[in-house]
C-alpha positions in Angstrom: -0.1 -0.2 0.1 2.9 2.4 1.0 4.6 1.7 -2.7 1.3 2.3 -4.2 1.0 5.8 -2.5 4.7 6.7 -3.1 4.1 5.9 -6.8 1.1 8.0 -7.2 2.6 10.8 -5.6 5.7 10.5 -7.9 3.4 10.2 -11.0 1.7 13.5 -9.7 5.0 15.3 -9.6 6.1 14.0 -13.0 2.8 15.1 -14.7 2.9 18.6 -13.1 6.8 18.8 -13.9 8.2 18.9 -10.4 10.2 15.8 -11.2 12.6 15.7 -14.3 13.2 12.8 -16.4 17.0 13.7 -16.5 17.1 13.8 -12.7 15.2 10.7 -12.0 17.3 8.8 -14.6 20.5 10.2 -13.3 19.5 8.9 -9.7 18.3 5.5 -11.0 21.5 5.0 -12.8 23.6 5.8 -9.8 21.6 3.7 -7.7 22.2 0.8 -10.3 25.8 1.4 -10.4 26.4 1.6 -6.5 25.1 -1.7 -6.0 27.9 -4.4 -5.1 27.3 -7.9 -6.5 28.7 -9.7 -3.4 26.1 -8.1 -1.4 23.4 -9.9 -3.6 21.7 -6.5 -4.3 22.7 -5.9 -7.8 19.9 -5.6 -10.2 20.2 -7.8 -13.4 19.9 -6.2 -16.6 16.3 -7.2 -17.2 15.3 -6.4 -13.7 16.8 -3.0 -14.5 15.2 -2.7 -17.7 11.9 -3.6 -15.8 12.4 -1.0 -13.3 13.3 1.8 -15.9 9.9 0.8 -17.6 7.9 1.6 -14.4 10.0 4.8 -14.2 9.6 5.9 -17.7 5.8 5.2 -18.0 4.8 8.3 -16.3 7.1 10.5 -18.3 6.1 8.8 -21.5 2.4 9.7 -20.8 3.4 13.2 -20.1 5.3 13.6 -23.4 2.6 11.9 -25.5 0.3 15.1 -25.3 -2.1 13.9 -27.9 -2.7 10.7 -26.0 -2.3 8.7 -29.2 0.2 6.0 -27.6 3.0 7.1 -29.7 5.6 9.9 -29.5 5.5 12.1 -32.6 8.3 14.3 -34.0 7.0 17.5 -32.1 6.8 15.2 -28.8 10.2 13.7 -29.1 11.8 17.2 -29.9 10.0 18.4 -26.4 11.5 15.3 -24.6 15.0 15.7 -25.9 15.0 19.6 -24.9 13.9 18.8 -21.4 16.9 16.3 -21.3 19.1 19.3 -22.2 19.7 18.0 -25.7 19.6 20.1 -28.7 18.2 18.3 -31.7 17.6 19.8 -35.2 14.7 19.1 -37.4 16.8 17.0 -39.6 18.1 14.9 -36.4 14.7 14.1 -35.3 13.4 13.5 -39.0 16.6 10.9 -39.2 15.7 9.4 -36.0 12.0 8.6 -37.2 13.6 7.3 -40.5 15.6 4.5 -38.7 
């Protein structure tokens, strides 16, 4: 129950912009890298992948502004901008052509 409440509070902060995608990713990657295998606490790649999916879903929903289940060029551009990355229209078009 406590975990569900924390997740809902976190989702609300993400949706309102109080929590940044880059900040969450930096924290999670630092946590992942700080685990020591001998302690039996290191996440496997698949466990880390699942955790990232849970973390990223609220951000995905925030950036999918037209709620169509896909990030279009404009939405990807905004996501990259919020991550501090500058991407030209050509860069974004190249991404979609791959």
